[in-house]
C-alpha positions in Angstrom: -51.1 14.9 -15.6 -51.2 16.7 -12.2 -53.0 15.3 -9.3 -54.0 17.6 -6.5 -55.3 17.0 -3.0 -57.6 19.7 -1.0 -55.8 21.0 2.1 -59.2 22.0 3.6 -63.0 21.9 2.7 -63.4 24.2 -0.1 -66.7 25.3 -2.1 -68.6 22.3 -0.7 -66.0 19.7 -1.2 -64.5 17.8 1.7 -60.7 18.1 2.9 -58.4 15.3 1.1 -60.5 14.9 -2.1 -58.4 14.3 -4.8 -58.7 16.2 -8.2 -57.1 16.0 -12.0 -56.0 19.1 -13.2 -57.7 19.0 -16.8 -56.8 22.7 -18.4 -55.0 25.8 -17.5 -55.1 28.9 -19.2 -53.9 32.4 -18.9 -55.6 35.4 -20.1 -53.7 39.0 -19.5 -51.9 37.9 -16.5 -54.9 35.7 -15.1 -54.3 32.1 -14.7 -57.5 30.0 -14.6 -57.6 26.1 -13.9 -59.9 23.5 -14.4 -59.8 20.7 -12.0 -62.1 17.3 -12.0 -62.6 15.0 -9.0 -60.8 11.2 -9.6 -64.2 10.1 -10.4 -65.0 12.7 -12.9 -68.3 13.5 -11.1 -67.4 17.0 -10.1 -65.7 20.0 -12.2 -64.4 23.3 -10.7 -62.9 26.4 -12.3 -60.6 28.3 -10.0 -58.0 30.8 -10.4 -54.2 30.7 -9.2 -54.8 31.9 -5.7 -57.5 29.7 -5.0 -55.3 26.8 -6.2 -52.2 27.8 -4.2 -54.3 28.4 -1.2 -56.6 25.4 -1.1 -54.7 22.9 -3.0 -51.3 20.7 -2.6 -49.8 19.0 -5.5 -49.8 15.2 -4.8 -48.2 13.8 -8.2 -47.2 15.0 -11.5 -47.5 12.3 -14.0 
């Protein structure tokens, strides 16, 4: 499981919030990712560009 951290505020979430990568999918070259906060309260779905520009990979378990 991968754990990501926000680099900057994004979609109403504060910088430093940690997320679990729950799912990733690809359809005709477009990658989508589903992340949940560590307390599992918030779920967001983002594309590859948003992932790389707003998140840092913290840990790969």
